[in-house]
N, C-alpha and C positions, 0 to 999 in steps of 0.2 A: 373567220373565213366564211364566204357565202356558201349556203347549202346547195347541193346538187339535186337534180330531180329525183334521183334514187333515194337521197336522204329524206325527201319530203313525202315519199310514198310509204304505205303500210307494208308489213311483211307479206301479207296476202297478195298484194298487187305485184310485189317483186317476185313472188313465187309463180304467179301467172306468166310473167315475162320469161322466167327461167324455163318453164315447161310449156312455152307457147305452142309448139307443134302439137301437143297433146291436149290443149285447152278446149273448152266448150265454146260455142258461139257467144253465150252469155258472159263468160269470163273474158273473152276477147273484147267484147264491147265495153266491159268494165275497165279493162286496161286502157283502151283508146280514150274513153271519157276522162279517166283520171289524168292521164298524161296530157291531154288537150287542155283540161281545166288548169293544171299547174303551169303549163306554158303560157296560157292566157293571163294568169294571175301574176306570175313572177317574171315573165319574159324569158327569152332564150338564154339568159345568163345561167339558168339552172342546168343547162347542158354543158356549160364550159368546164366544170370540174370533173366531168366524166371521162373515162378512158375512151379512146377513139371508137372502138367497135360498140361499146356500151352506148355511146352518144348516137351512133347510127340506129341501134335497136330502139332506143326511146323515141327517136325522131320517127321511125317507121311506125311505131305503136301509136303515136299521136296522130299520124296521118291515116291510120286505119289500113295500112298496106300489109295485110295479113300474109299473103303469099310470099312477099319478099322477106318479111320478118321470119317466117318459118325457115326459109333457106339460110338466113343469117344465123339464127340460133343453132341450127343443125351444124353449120360450118364451125361455129365456135365450140361445139362439143367435141369436134374432131381435133381442134387446135385452139385452145383458149388464148385469146389475145393476139392471135396470129393474123397478119395481113400483109399485103404488098404495098410498096410506096412508089408512086409515080410522080414525075416532075422534079427537076434538079433545083430550080429556084423557088418554086412554090409547090412544095410537096403536098400530095393528097393521098388519101387512103383508097386502096383498091382491094376488094375482097376476093380471095381465090374462088374461081368458079362462078363469080358474079360480076365479071368485068362490065357487063351492061347495066348494072344496077344504077338507076338514076338518083343522084343525091345532089342537093344544093351545095354550093361551094362552102358555105359557112359550116356545114356538117362534115364534109369530106376533107376540108383543109386541115393540115397537120401543123401544129405549133411545136416549138422545141420541147415543151413539157410532154408532148405525145410521143417523143422519140428519146426515151431515157437511155443513158449510157451505163453499161455494166463494165466495170474495170476491176478485175480480180487478180490479186497476187497468188501465185501457186508455188514459187520457189525463191529462196534467198541463198546465195552462195558467195564464197570469196575465191577468186582466182588470183592467187598471189595476194597483192594488196588492192586489187580491183574488186569493187562490189558489183554483183550481177543479180538483177531482179528478173524473174520470169513470171509470165502470167498471160492473161487474155483480156481483150477489151473490144466491145462491140456496141453499136447502136441497135436497140431493139427493132427487129423486123428489117434491119439493113445488114445483111450478112457480108456485104462488100463495101468498102469505102468508095465514094464517088469523087470526081474532080481530079485535077492534076496533082494536087498536093498530097503527099503520102502521110501516113500516121506519124506522129511525133510524140516525144516525151520531154517534159520540162520539170525542173524543181522550182517550186514557187514559195517564196518566203512568206511565212504565216502572218507577218505584220506589215511589211513594206510592199509585198506583192511583187518583188523583184523576181525575174525569171532567169533561169540558167538552162540552156538547151543541153540535152543529153543524147547520146547515141542510142538509136532504137533499131533493132533488127527484127523483121517480121518472121514469125515461126508458125508452124502448124501445131495446133493444140485442140485435140478432139474433146477435151474436157469442157471447152466452151460450149459446144453444141449440146452436150449432155446437161450442163448446168442451166442452159436456157430453158429447159423443160418444154421446148417447142418441137412440134413434129413437122412444121412447114419449112424451116430454114436450117441451113448448115453453116455453122460459124467456125468451122475447123481452121480457116485461114486467118483468124483474128488473134492468134498468139503473138506475143512479143518477148523480146529479150532486151533489157536496158542495162547498159554498163556505165557505172560511175567510176572513172579511173582513179588511181591513187593520187594523181596530180590534182584532180578535181576535188577529191576529199580534203586534201591539204589546203586548197583554196577556200573551201567552206570553213575550215577551222580558222584561217586567217581573217575571215570576215567577222569573227566573233560569235558569241553565243546567240542562238536563235533556232527556229524550227523551219525546215524546208519540206514541203509536201510534194509527193510525186503525182503529176498529172499526165494523163494521156489525151492527146488530141486526135480526133477522127474527122476527116472531111466527109460531109454528107449534104443532103438537100437543105438548102437554106444557110449553109456556112459550116463552120467548124464546131463540132460537138466535143466538149471536154468534160473530164470528171477526175476526181481523186481516185487513186487505186486503193482498194479495200483489202484488209487482211483476211487470212484464213482463221480457222478455229483451232488449228493444231500444227505442230511441226515448226520448222524454221520460218515458214511464211505466216505463222500465227504468234510469234513471240519476238519481243525486243532482244537485241544483243548489243553488247558494248564493245567498242573498238577503241583502244588507246593509241594515240599518235605520239610521235617522238617529241613534239613541242609541249606535251602535257595536256593537250586537249583530249576530251572524250567524245566519241561519236556514238550516240544511241541510235542504232539502225533498227527501226521498228515501226511503231504505230502510235498515233495520237487520235483518240476518239474514232478508232476503227480505220483510220486513214494511214497509208504508208508514208513514213516521214524519216528524215534524218535530223536529229536534235544535236546541235553542237553545244557542248558544255566545257567550260574552262574553270573547273573547281579550284578555289584557293586552298581548300582543306579536303583531305581524303582519309578514310580509316584504313590503316595499314594492317592491323591485326586486332583480333578480339579472342582472348583465350581465358581459360579458367586456371588460376594458379593459387594453390594453398587456400582454397575456399573463397577466392575472390575472382570476380570477372574483371579482367584487365583489358582496357581498350586503348590502343595506341593510334593517335592521329598524327598526320604529317601536314604541316602548313607551309605553303609556298613562300619563298622569300619576299618580303614586302607586304604580304597579305595580313589582314586583321586576324588575330588569334581568337578563336571562340573562348568564352569564359568557362563553359561547362558542357557536359553531356547529359541529356535528359532521356530517361527511360520511363515511358508511360504505358500503363495498362488500365483501360477503362477510365475511371475518374481519379485514379491515384498514380503517383509516379515518384521516381527517385532522381535526384540530381547529384552529379559528382563533378567537382572542379577539375579543370584540365591543368596539370602541372608540367613544367618543362622537364624534358629528359636530356636534351642536348643543345649545343650551340648551333649556329648556322651551318657548320660543316657536317652536321648529321651525326648519326649514331656510329660509335666506334670508328670514327674517321672515315666514314663511307664516301665523303666528298661530294654528296649530292646537295641540291639547293633547297633543302627542306629543314625546317625546325620540327622537332617531334615533342609531342605532349601525351600524357596519359591520364585516363580517368579510371577510378577503381570503385567497384560496387560489391558490397558484401553479398555473397551468394545466398545466405540464409534470408536476408531481407528481400532480395530480389524475387526469391521463389516462395516467400511466405504465402500461406493459404493456397498453395497450388492444388488444383482439383485432382482427384484420382480418375482412373478410367481413361477414356480415349479423347477427352476434350482437349483441344488445343487452345492455349492461352497466349495470344500474340502481344508483343510489346512494340510500341512506336519509339524509335531511336532518333534523336535529333541533336544537332550541334547548336548550342545557344550562344548568340553573339552578345556583345557588351550592351547593346540596346534592348536586349530581351527577345530579339527575333530568332526564330528557329530556322535552321538550314538542314536539308536532307543529309543523312550520313552516307555519302557516296564512298564506294570502295576503291582502293588503289589497285592498280594492276598487280596480279600475283597474290591477292588476298585468298586465304585458305579458310574454307568453312570447317565446322567441327561440331561436336556435341559432348555433353557432360552428363553423366548419370546422376539422377536425383533419387527419389524414393523408388522402390521396386516398380518397374514398368514405366517409369517416367524419365524424361531427359530434358535438358536445356539445349536447344538447337541454336547454334550460331550459323545463320543462314544468309542467303542473298536472294534477291528477286531478279527478274529478268532485266531490269533497268540498272542493275549494279548497285543496289542500295542494301545497307545492312539490315537484316531482319533477325530479331530475337523472339523465341517462343519457348514456352514449356509445353510439352506434348507427350503422348504415349511414345515409347521407344519404337522407332520406325526401322523397317528393313530398307537399307539404302544400297542400290546396285552400283558397283564400281567396275564390273567386268562383264562383257557380253561376248560370247563366242558361239559359233555354229559348227557342229560336228560334220564330218563327211557324209553322214547319213541324213543330214538335214534337221538335226535336233538342236533347238536353241537352248543354251545353257546360260543362266543368269546367276552371277555370284555377287556377294556384297557383305556389308557389315550388319550385324544385329547384336549389339552388346547387352541387350536386355536380359535380366535374370529370368528363371523359369522357362527356359527355351524348349523344354520337353512338351510334347503334345500340341505342336503347331502344325498347321497345314496351309497350303496356298490355294486361294480361290481365284479362278479366272471368271470374270463376270462380263457378260456382253453389255455394252453401253446403252443399247436400245431395248433389246429383248429381255434384259436382266436375267438371262439364263446363266447358270453357274456350272463350272467344271472344277473338280477337286484334284489338286496335285500334291504329291508328297514333297517334303522339303528336308534337306539335310542341314542340321545346325550343329556347329562345334566350334569352340574357342572364339566365340564372338563373330563368327562368319556363317553365312548360309549359302546353299546352292539349290537352285530349282531347275529342273529339266522339263522343257516343253516340247512334246512331240506333236506338232500342229495337225498332223493327219490322223492321230489316234489319241486324242485327249480324253481322259476318263471322265465320266459323269458322276454325279453324286450317287445315283442309283441307276445302273444300266451299263451297256457296253461302251467301249471306246469309240468315239466318233470324230470326224474331222471338224476343225473350227470353221463355222460358217462365216461368210463375209460380215464385216463390221468390226468395231473396235473392242478388243478384249482387255480389260484392266485387271491388274493383279492386286491381291490383298492377302495379308496374313490373318489367320483366324485361329482361335483356340480350338483344339480338336473336339472339345466337349461343348462348344458354343451352340446355343439354340438357334440363333439366326444371325443376320448380318450386322446387327446393331453395334457389335464390338469390333468390327473389321478395321484393320490398319492398312492404309494404302502402301504399296511398294513404290518407292520413288528412286530417281536417279541422282547420283552425286552431282551437285551443281557444276563442278569443274568439268564434267564430262558431257554436258548437254550438246556440245558441239560434235560429238561422235554420232549423233543421230541425224538423219534416219539411217538405220541399219537394215539393209535389204538382203534377203537370203532365199534360197530355194528349199522347199520342204522335201520330205522323203518322196520317193517315186510312188505314184498312185497305181491302183490296179489297172487303170487305163494306159499306164506307161508314161504319163506326163507328170511333171513336177510343178506344183503351184508355187507362186512367189508370195512371200510374206514380208511385212515391214514392221520394225520396231520404231516407234516414234513417241511423241510426248504431247501432253496438254497441261494447262495450268503450271507451266514452266518445267516441272520435274516429274509429273505423273506419267509413267510410261504405259504404253499399250502395245498390243500385237494386233496387226490388221492383215488378214488374208486378202489377196487380190480378188477382185470381182471375177466371177466365173465366165461372164460374157466378154468377148474380145472387143477391141476398139471399133470394129465394124458392126457390132451387134448391140452396143449399149446405148440407152437413151431413147427418148420418144421419136426423134428424127430417124434414127437407123432402124428402129422397130417398124416404122411406117414403110421405109424402103424395103425391108425384108418382106413385109406383108404384101405390098403392092407390086413389087417387082420379082424378087427372088422366089417367093412362094408360088407366084403365078407361073414363072418359068418352070419350076419343078413339077407343077401340075400337068405340063405338056409331056413329061417323060412317062414311060410305062410304069404301072403299078408294080410294086414288089411284094412278095409273099412275106409280109411283116405285120406285126401288131404293135401299135403305139398305145401305151398306157399312160393315163394321167389321173392321179389320185390327189384330191384336195389341192389343186394347183401345183402339183409336183412336190409337195412338202411331206408326203408319206408314201411308203410302200405298204399299202394297206387296203382295207375295205373290199368291196365287191370286185374292183379291177384286179386285186391280188388273187382272189379266188378263181377268177376267169383265167388268169395267167397260169396258176397251178394246175387247173383242169386241162388246159391245152398242153402243158408239159407232160402231164400224166398220160394223156392220150397219144403223145408222140406226134402231134401235128407239126408238119415240116414248115415252120414259119420262123422268122427272126423276131425276137422279143426285144422291144425298145421301151425303156421306162423313162418318163419325164422326171427330172430332178430340178428343184428350185433351190438356189442358194446352197447347194451341197448338203441340204438338211437330212434327208432320210437315208438309211442304209438301203442298198439295192442288192438284188440277187446277183451273184457272181456270174451266172449263166447268161444274163441279159446285157444288152448294150444300154448305156445310159446317155441320154441327151439332155443338156441343160435347157431349161425353159427359156424360150426366146432366142436360142442360138440358131445359127444357120443349119446346123445338123438337125435341130428339132423341127424347123420349118420344112426341111427336106423330108423328114420322116412323116410329118403330118400330111404333106402333099402326096407322098408316094406309097404309104403303107396301105395295104389292102383292107386292114381292119383298124379301127380306132375305138378304144374302150376308155370311157371317162366317167367320173362321178360328179363333175361340175361342168358348167358351160365353158366353151373355149373362147368365144368372141363372135360378135355379129358379122365379122369379116369372113368367117370360115363357112364354106359350103362344100358338102361332099361332092366328089366327082363320080362319073359313071364307073361302076364296078367296085367302088369303095363302100364299105359298110361302117357306120358309126353307131356305137351302142352307148346309151346314156343309162348308167346303173343308178344314178342319184345316190344320196347318202343319208337318208333318214325318213322315218315316218313322222309326219308333222303333228306336233302338239301346238306349238306357237304358230301364229299366222304367217303366211308366206305370200310372195308374189302379188297378184292382182287383188288378193283378199286384204292387203294392207292399204289399198287405195283409199285416200281420204284421211289416213292417219298422218301424224307429223313425220314419221319415219319413212313414208312411202316416196318412191320416185316414179312419177308418171312416165318419164323417159324410159326407165328400165322396164316398167310394165309394158309399155308400147313395143319394146324390142323382143318381148318373150315369144310371140308367134314365130318370128324368124329364127330366133335362137334354137327353138326346138324342132324346126324343120330340118336342121342339120342332121338329125338322128334318124336312123332306120327304125328304131324302136326305143322306148323308154321303159325301163324296168320298174315294176311296182311290187312292194312287199305284201300288199293286201288290198282288199276291196275298198276299204276306208281311204287309203292313200290314192288309189286310182281315181276316185271321185274328186278328191281335193286337188291333186296335182293337175288333172285334166283341166279343171276350171282355173286354178290360181296361176298356172304357168301357161295357160292358153295353148295347150297341146292339141293340135289339130289331128294328128295321126293317132292310131290306137296305142294304148299302153299294154305292156306285156306283164300280166299279173302272175309272175313266176315265183314270187318270193325273192328276198334278197340273197344273192350268193354268199354274202358275208355271214349270214346266219346259219349256213350249213355246218359251221364249226360245232354247233351245239348237238348235231346229230351224227357227226363223223365217227366211224367205228374206232378210230385211233385217238379219240379226244383225250383219253386218260394219258396216253403216251405223250401227246402234245403238251398237256398240262404239266407233266413231269419235266419236259425239256424247258418250258418257260420258267418253272420254279428254279431249276438249276441255273439257268442263265441269269436270273435276277438274284439268285442267292437267298431265296426266302427261307426262313427258319422252319424246321419241321415242327408240327404239333401246334402251330398258332393259327387262329382264324384270320383269314385274309379279307379285308374290307376294301372295296374299290370306291373312291370318291371321284365322280366324273360330272362336274357341273357345266352348264352352258355359260355363255358370256352375257354381259349386260351392256346394252348399247350406250347407256348413260354413264358408264364408268370408264373413263379414258385417261391415259397419261397425257402430258403436254405434247408428246410425240404423236398423238392421235391413236396410238395403239391401246387396246383394251386392258384395263387394270385387272389384277387378281382381286376379286371382291371376297376376301376371306372372312367368314363369320364363325367358323369353328374355332373354339379355344383348343388348339392342338396340344398345348402343354397340359391342360386339365384332362383332355382325352387320353394322353399318354399315361398320366398318373393313375387313371381309372382302368385303362384297358391294356396298358403296355405289356403286362406280364403274359397275356395270352392272345393278343391281337397284333396285327400289323395293318397299317393304313397305306394303301397305294393311292397316291394323289395324281390324278390325270387332268391337267389343265386343258381347256379347250384350245385348239390350234391358234385361235385369234387372241388368246390371253397371254400377257407377258408379265412376269413377276416371279421372284424367288419364293420358294415354299419354306417357311420356318420349320425347323426341326428335322429337315430332310437329312438322312445319313446318320441319324442318332439311334436307329434301331426300331423305331415305331413308325415314323413317317418315311415313306419311300416316294420320291418324285419320279414318276414313270411317264412323264409327258413326252419324252423323246423315244419311248419304246415304239417300235414301228407300227404295231397294229393293236388297237384296243381289243380286238376279238380274242387275241391270246390271253389278255388280262382277264377277260370274262371267264375263261376256263379255269383260272387258278383262284378266282374270287368266290368267297362264300356268301357275301352280302354286297349289294350295290347301294351306294348313296348317290342320289342325283337330284335334279330339280325339274327343269322343263326340257331337258335334253332328250333327243331321240334315243339315247342309250337305253332308256327305260323300255322301249318297245323291243329292242334287240335282246336285252337281258331277260325279258319275260320268257323267252324260249328255254331258258335254263331251269325254270321252276324254282330258282333260289330266291330268297327274300330280298325285298327292296324297301329302302327308307327314302323319304323325300324331304330334303332340307329346303323348304319353301318359305324362308324368312321374309320374303318380299312379294308374296303371292298377289296381294291386292294391287300393288304398284305395277308389277309386271303384267298382270292380266288386264287391268283397267286403264293403264296409262302408257306403259312402255311398248308392249308388243301385242297382247291379246292372245287368247287361247281358243281352240276349236271346240272344246267341250268342257263341261263342268268337271274340273279335275278333283274337286273336293268330294264328289260322289263316285267317281270311277277309278281313282288311283288305286293300284293294287298293293298299297302299303300306306302307312301313316304319314300325314303331312305335319312336319315338325318345324317349329318356329325358332327355337333356341338351341344353342350348343348343348346345354344341360339335358334337354329333352332327347337330343340325338344320342348322346352318350348313354343315357338310360335305356333307350330303345335297343341299342347295340348290345348292352348287357343282357337284355331280356328278349333277344331276337327270336328265340324259339316260340315264345308266347305271342309275339307280333305276327310271326308266320302263321300260326294257328288261327289267330283272329281274322286275318285277311285271306284265308284259304279260298273262300267262295268268290270274293271279288277278284282274286288272282286268276281263278279258273275262267271267269267271265271275260276278263281282260285278254287272256290268251285266245279265247274263242273269237273275240272282236278284232284282234290285231296281229295274231301270229299264224294265220292260215293264208296260204299254204305254209306248212312247217314240217317238211318230211325229209330234209337234207338233200333234196334233188334240185334246188333252185339253180345252182351253177350249171348243172348238166342241161337244164332246160334253156338257159340263156345261151350257152355255147352252141347247142344244137341249132337254135334259131339263127344265131350269128353265122354259122357255117352253111346253113341250108341253101341249096341251089348254087353254091359257089364251088370253086376249084378244090376246096377241102371238105366238101360235104360228106365224103366217105368216112371222115373221122368222127362224124356224129354218132351218138349212141344208137340212133335208129338206122344209120346207114350201113 
C-alpha cells in the first residue's frame, strides 16, 4: 500500500504539526519545507491515504498558510476528526467555524473511504420465535441520513451474495452519540431494531447450510453507505446462541469474524449425552436417518489423543422405542487414560473433541437440543468438565474445581444473592473476590459453603474492601473469583462462572439499596467469554450528561445559562478530580464547618469513588447538578485545574490549593522533554487566571510554580492546609480513630509505603501499572511479627497488592485521605512523591526506595534538585536494603538527623498549624461571610 505523507515524515516533524499553534517560526518553516519537498517528490498521492482533516492540515502546511493551520489544529483539539459535510452528490469537507476556509476541490472532496460507517449491535432477544436485533448505525460526521430512501437492513449470503430484505424500525439510541467519541455531532436518532420473523428463519433453514451476514444501508452523499454490523464484547450481543428448529436445522445466531451473522447448520450427527459411568466417559451420538455414520470419536490434547470407535446402540426406531428418526451410537473412554498426567493447581487442560468419518475427516461435535453439561471429580481440587461453548459444541477439559452459579436472586433490600455448586474438597477457608476489570481493584466477600453448594451475598452499595471501610461499587465490570483464605496473591484465583444452560437468563437487572441521597442505583449481571459473570453498576451520569457531545452542550449552553442566575452561598469542593474527600479542600471544608459559616457545602464525586461527609451535598463530576454548582457557588475550592472553559464570574471566588511540593519537574519546566505537551503549557496562563489565589506551601514551591505554571497573579504562601494535621491539638485522638477504623493491631510499628507513578509503566488500557519492586513475602518473613505495612497506591496506579489482607500488608489506597495515614505511621517509604515534603512535618523517619533514580531523573521526568545530597533519609535500591533499613530504623533516623532538620527548614515553613485559617480568612475577606474570619 502506498505510503501517506505522514508516514514519510519524521516523528519530530509530525510533532511540530501536532503542536503547530505553539511552534516557533523556525519549526513552522521546517514543517512547510518538509511537506513541500515530499509533495514535489512523490506527488499528491501521498495525501490520498490521510484522513480528511489530516489531509487539510498537511496541505495547509505545504502551502505555508500558518494562520489557517493554527485554527484547524485548534479546532481538531476540541473535536478530533470532526467536520461538516456539504453537497449531496459531490460531498466536500467543511470545518466548523471555518466555512470560509479556501481549499481546492482535490483536498476538500470526500470519497467513500472518508465517510466510514459504524454499525454496532447492542441487543439480541427473542420475541416468541422472532429474532430481534437492536443497535445503531451511522456514517461518521453525518448524524442524519440524506435523500428520500430510508435506512434499510438486509441479510447477505457470505458466498453467493444473495440479499434478503428485513424489517427495520428506526429507534433512539443515546449510546451511539457516546460511542462516537465526538463532541460535534449527535447520533441519537441512528438507532435501529431489525426483526427476523420466525417464517423468515424457517426460509433460511430451507435454503440449506450457509452464512448470512447482517448489513445496514444508510443513504448519504454520493449514494448508499453500507456496512456489516459488529458484535459487542459482552452479553447477548457479544455471544453466539443456538436455536434448534423443528426440521432438525440449527441456527447459530451470532458472529463470524466480529460480524453479526446467522449460520444455518443441518448436522447429520449430534452428541446427545456425555457422562461418566463406572470410571468411563460415555458419549452417545445420534445419527440422522440416511446419513453417514462416523467411525470414531477423537479426543485430542496437545500432540496426543485417544480414539474410541462408535458402536451401535439401537435400530432406526431409536432408543427404547422412542420412535424418532435417529440411530444412536456410543463411544467409551477410560477415565484414567483420559486424565493421565493431569496437572495440579489451577491450570485448565482443554481437549478437542471431533467425530471422525470413514475417510479420516474430522467433524465438529455439535450438541443436540437438550444436552446437559456436567462435571466429575478427579484428584482433590480437580475435575473433568463436560462443557459446551457458545456455538453449541462439546467441550471437555480437566481443570480446578469451579464454583458454578445456578441461581440468582435479588432481595427486597437490593442485595444480590448468587448460589451454585462447588463440589471440591477442602471447602473451608475460601473467600470470594470481586475484581474490577480495568482498575484491578479488589473487594473481599464472605462465602457460605456446605454440602457441595455455595452462597455469596453482594451488597453493591456497601461492598467490603480488603482493608478499609465498606464502599459502593464504582462503575465498571466486577468479576467474581474464589480464593483460598490464606492465598498470598491472585495467582491461584478460580473464576466464578454460570451454568451454561442458564446463560439465557442474563442480563439480570436490579436496583440496589437506597442510597443516602434517597436514590437507588441500577445494576446488571451479565457475562463475557460465554459463562464468566460480572456485576456492572450503571454509570452515574444520566443520558443527557454522558459523552463528549453532551458534555460540550452542558458547558456551552447549560453552564452559561446558570451563570446568569444569582450566586448562592455555597462552596463547591473538588479534590483530585472528584476521586477523593481529602487534601487541602477537606481541611478548608472542616474549618468552615468549625466556624459555623452559613454556606451550603457541595463535594464533587467522580465515579462514586470517595466517601463523602454526610453533612454535604454530593454532585457527580460532569452532571447537570455539578455544572449548576460550579456556575452559582460563591466559593470554589479545588486542588487541580478545572478546564480552560471555566472562568470565574463577578462575586465568585475560586481558590487553588494545589496538591504537592514539586520534586519532579512540572509544567513549562518539562518543555523540550519527550513527555511535554506544548499545548498544555500554552494553556497554563489562562488556566490559572481562573483563581483568585493559588496556595503555596513554602518559598521553594512559590518560585517553581509561578514559573512552571505561568501564574501571573500572586501566590499565597500560607502553607498547605492539609499539613495542619501534624500540629492539630487533637492529632493523637485523630490517630486513635484512624487506628480503630483500620483495625490496626496494637504494639506493632506502622510503615506507610506511598510511591508515585511511572509514566512508562502502563497497562494495555493506558492506565498506569503498579511497579512493585518490594519483595513483600520476604518483608513479611522478616518484619511481620512487629510491623504492618500500609500500601498506598498513587491515584493514577491500578493493580492489586499481593499479600493484602494477610496481616502484614494493608491496601489502604481507597482510604479517603492520606493525611490520616500519616498520623498513624511511624515510618514513611516513598520515592519521588510529594508525600516526603508533607511527612517531614511529622519529624518521623523516612526511607526512599529509589530503585530507578537514574532513569527517572535523567530520562523519564527530571528532578529539581540533587536528591542524593538533600534527601532526609537513605536512598535504597533493593528490597533487601529496604527491609534492613526498616529493622534498623532508629540508627537510620540518628544518621540523618542533621539532613532532616535542614530539609524541614527548606521545605516545611510556614509550619505552625495555621495554614487553613489563613486560607479561609483570605477566601472570605471582603465578602458577605467576612465576619466569620478569625480576624473579623
